[in-house]
PyMOL commands that place a pseudoatom at each C-alpha (Angstrom):
pseudoatom trace, name=CA, resn=MET, resi=1, chain=A, elem=C, hetatm=0, pos=[0.000, 0.000, 0.000]
pseudoatom trace, name=CA, resn=LEU, resi=2, chain=A, elem=C, hetatm=0, pos=[2.781, 2.440, 0.865]
pseudoatom trace, name=CA, resn=ASN, resi=3, chain=A, elem=C, hetatm=0, pos=[4.544, 1.693, -2.427]
pseudoatom trace, name=CA, resn=ALA, resi=4, chain=A, elem=C, hetatm=0, pos=[1.450, 2.891, -4.278]
pseudoatom trace, name=CA, resn=ALA, resi=5, chain=A, elem=C, hetatm=0, pos=[0.310, 5.718, -2.003]
pseudoatom trace, name=CA, resn=LEU, resi=6, chain=A, elem=C, hetatm=0, pos=[3.543, 7.537, -1.116]
pseudoatom trace, name=CA, resn=PRO, resi=7, chain=A, elem=C, hetatm=0, pos=[4.446, 8.732, -4.626]
pseudoatom trace, name=CA, resn=ASN, resi=8, chain=A, elem=C, hetatm=0, pos=[0.997, 10.297, -5.013]
pseudoatom trace, name=CA, resn=ARG, resi=9, chain=A, elem=C, hetatm=0, pos=[0.284, 11.486, -1.494]
pseudoatom trace, name=CA, resn=GLY, resi=10, chain=A, elem=C, hetatm=0, pos=[3.780, 12.078, -0.149]
pseudoatom trace, name=CA, resn=CYS, resi=11, chain=A, elem=C, hetatm=0, pos=[5.041, 11.749, 3.388]
pseudoatom trace, name=CA, resn=ASP, resi=12, chain=A, elem=C, hetatm=0, pos=[3.934, 14.329, 5.943]
pseudoatom trace, name=CA, resn=HIS, resi=13, chain=A, elem=C, hetatm=0, pos=[6.379, 12.933, 8.543]
pseudoatom trace, name=CA, resn=THR, resi=14, chain=A, elem=C, hetatm=0, pos=[3.632, 11.025, 10.376]
pseudoatom trace, name=CA, resn=LEU, resi=15, chain=A, elem=C, hetatm=0, pos=[2.167, 7.544, 10.120]
pseudoatom trace, name=CA, resn=ARG, resi=16, chain=A, elem=C, hetatm=0, pos=[-0.931, 8.923, 8.358]
pseudoatom trace, name=CA, resn=LEU, resi=17, chain=A, elem=C, hetatm=0, pos=[-1.003, 6.227, 5.667]
pseudoatom trace, name=CA, resn=VAL, resi=18, chain=A, elem=C, hetatm=0, pos=[-0.209, 3.466, 8.158]
pseudoatom trace, name=CA, resn=ARG, resi=19, chain=A, elem=C, hetatm=0, pos=[-3.143, 4.701, 10.271]
pseudoatom trace, name=CA, resn=GLN, resi=20, chain=A, elem=C, hetatm=0, pos=[-5.424, 4.648, 7.225]
pseudoatom trace, name=CA, resn=TRP, resi=21, chain=A, elem=C, hetatm=0, pos=[-4.299, 1.091, 6.451]
pseudoatom trace, name=CA, resn=THR, resi=22, chain=A, elem=C, hetatm=0, pos=[-4.918, -0.137, 10.021]
pseudoatom trace, name=CA, resn=ASP, resi=23, chain=A, elem=C, hetatm=0, pos=[-8.294, 1.616, 10.216]
pseudoatom trace, name=CA, resn=GLU, resi=24, chain=A, elem=C, hetatm=0, pos=[-9.430, 0.027, 6.956]
pseudoatom trace, name=CA, resn=ARG, resi=25, chain=A, elem=C, hetatm=0, pos=[-8.537, -3.413, 8.308]
pseudoatom trace, name=CA, resn=GLY, resi=26, chain=A, elem=C, hetatm=0, pos=[-9.796, -3.008, 11.870]
pseudoatom trace, name=CA, resn=LEU, resi=27, chain=A, elem=C, hetatm=0, pos=[-6.286, -3.385, 13.296]
pseudoatom trace, name=CA, resn=SER, resi=28, chain=A, elem=C, hetatm=0, pos=[-4.854, -1.636, 16.315]
pseudoatom trace, name=CA, resn=PHE, resi=29, chain=A, elem=C, hetatm=0, pos=[-2.985, 1.424, 15.077]
pseudoatom trace, name=CA, resn=ASP, resi=30, chain=A, elem=C, hetatm=0, pos=[-1.147, 1.685, 18.400]
pseudoatom trace, name=CA, resn=ALA, resi=31, chain=A, elem=C, hetatm=0, pos=[0.185, -1.871, 18.138]
pseudoatom trace, name=CA, resn=VAL, resi=32, chain=A, elem=C, hetatm=0, pos=[1.267, -1.460, 14.516]
pseudoatom trace, name=CA, resn=ALA, resi=33, chain=A, elem=C, hetatm=0, pos=[2.799, 1.972, 15.199]
pseudoatom trace, name=CA, resn=ALA, resi=34, chain=A, elem=C, hetatm=0, pos=[4.748, 0.584, 18.167]
pseudoatom trace, name=CA, resn=TRP, resi=35, chain=A, elem=C, hetatm=0, pos=[6.113, -2.205, 15.973]
pseudoatom trace, name=CA, resn=CYS, resi=36, chain=A, elem=C, hetatm=0, pos=[7.028, 0.315, 13.265]
pseudoatom trace, name=CA, resn=HIS, resi=37, chain=A, elem=C, hetatm=0, pos=[8.847, 2.497, 15.789]
pseudoatom trace, name=CA, resn=GLU, resi=38, chain=A, elem=C, hetatm=0, pos=[10.770, -0.515, 17.127]
pseudoatom trace, name=CA, resn=ASN, resi=39, chain=A, elem=C, hetatm=0, pos=[11.884, -1.242, 13.578]
pseudoatom trace, name=CA, resn=GLY, resi=40, chain=A, elem=C, hetatm=0, pos=[12.909, 2.270, 12.526]
pseudoatom trace, name=CA, resn=GLY, resi=41, chain=A, elem=C, hetatm=0, pos=[9.639, 3.535, 11.066]
pseudoatom trace, name=CA, resn=TYR, resi=42, chain=A, elem=C, hetatm=0, pos=[8.596, 6.856, 12.572]
pseudoatom trace, name=CA, resn=CYS, resi=43, chain=A, elem=C, hetatm=0, pos=[6.779, 8.126, 9.473]
pseudoatom trace, name=CA, resn=ASP, resi=44, chain=A, elem=C, hetatm=0, pos=[5.324, 6.548, 6.349]
pseudoatom trace, name=CA, resn=CYS, resi=45, chain=A, elem=C, hetatm=0, pos=[8.468, 6.909, 4.235]
pseudoatom trace, name=CA, resn=GLU, resi=46, chain=A, elem=C, hetatm=0, pos=[10.650, 5.442, 7.009]
pseudoatom trace, name=CA, resn=VAL, resi=47, chain=A, elem=C, hetatm=0, pos=[8.256, 2.520, 7.343]
pseudoatom trace, name=CA, resn=LEU, resi=48, chain=A, elem=C, hetatm=0, pos=[8.655, 1.845, 3.639]
pseudoatom trace, name=CA, resn=ALA, resi=49, chain=A, elem=C, hetatm=0, pos=[12.437, 2.266, 3.735]
pseudoatom trace, name=CA, resn=ASN, resi=50, chain=A, elem=C, hetatm=0, pos=[13.220, 0.552, 7.040]
pseudoatom trace, name=CA, resn=CYS, resi=51, chain=A, elem=C, hetatm=0, pos=[10.397, -1.841, 7.858]
pseudoatom trace, name=CA, resn=GLU, resi=52, chain=A, elem=C, hetatm=0, pos=[8.998, -3.320, 4.660]
pseudoatom trace, name=CA, resn=GLU, resi=53, chain=A, elem=C, hetatm=0, pos=[11.196, -6.429, 4.607]
pseudoatom trace, name=CA, resn=ARG, resi=54, chain=A, elem=C, hetatm=0, pos=[10.815, -7.002, 8.361]
pseudoatom trace, name=CA, resn=TRP, resi=55, chain=A, elem=C, hetatm=0, pos=[7.037, -6.596, 8.026]
pseudoatom trace, name=CA, resn=GLN, resi=56, chain=A, elem=C, hetatm=0, pos=[6.889, -9.261, 5.320]
pseudoatom trace, name=CA, resn=ASP, resi=57, chain=A, elem=C, hetatm=0, pos=[8.759, -11.620, 7.650]
pseudoatom trace, name=CA, resn=ALA, resi=58, chain=A, elem=C, hetatm=0, pos=[6.795, -10.752, 10.797]
pseudoatom trace, name=CA, resn=LYS, resi=59, chain=A, elem=C, hetatm=0, pos=[3.207, -10.229, 9.676]
pseudoatom trace, name=CA, resn=HIS, resi=60, chain=A, elem=C, hetatm=0, pos=[2.363, -13.909, 9.847]
pseudoatom trace, name=CA, resn=ASP, resi=61, chain=A, elem=C, hetatm=0, pos=[3.694, -14.285, 13.390]
pseudoatom trace, name=CA, resn=VAL, resi=62, chain=A, elem=C, hetatm=0, pos=[1.879, -11.408, 15.102]
pseudoatom trace, name=CA, resn=ASN, resi=63, chain=A, elem=C, hetatm=0, pos=[-1.685, -11.335, 16.339]
pseudoatom trace, name=CA, resn=TRP, resi=64, chain=A, elem=C, hetatm=0, pos=[-2.744, -7.685, 15.966]
for i in range(1, 64): cmd.bond("trace and resi %d" % i, "trace and resi %d" % (i + 1))
show_as sticks, trace
zoom trace
């Protein structure tokens, strides 16, 4: 989702797009944001740059 949305919507130095993604899926934004922060993602572009590969590895092991 971030790959598609960031080029068009840009990063505003928040987790705005991550929040939208969690809200659309009924997931806990706080839990996902905490995980992002632990893995170097403090805004949408950092999540894409620093967390994408870790997310692919971890998403199956976490119960959000």
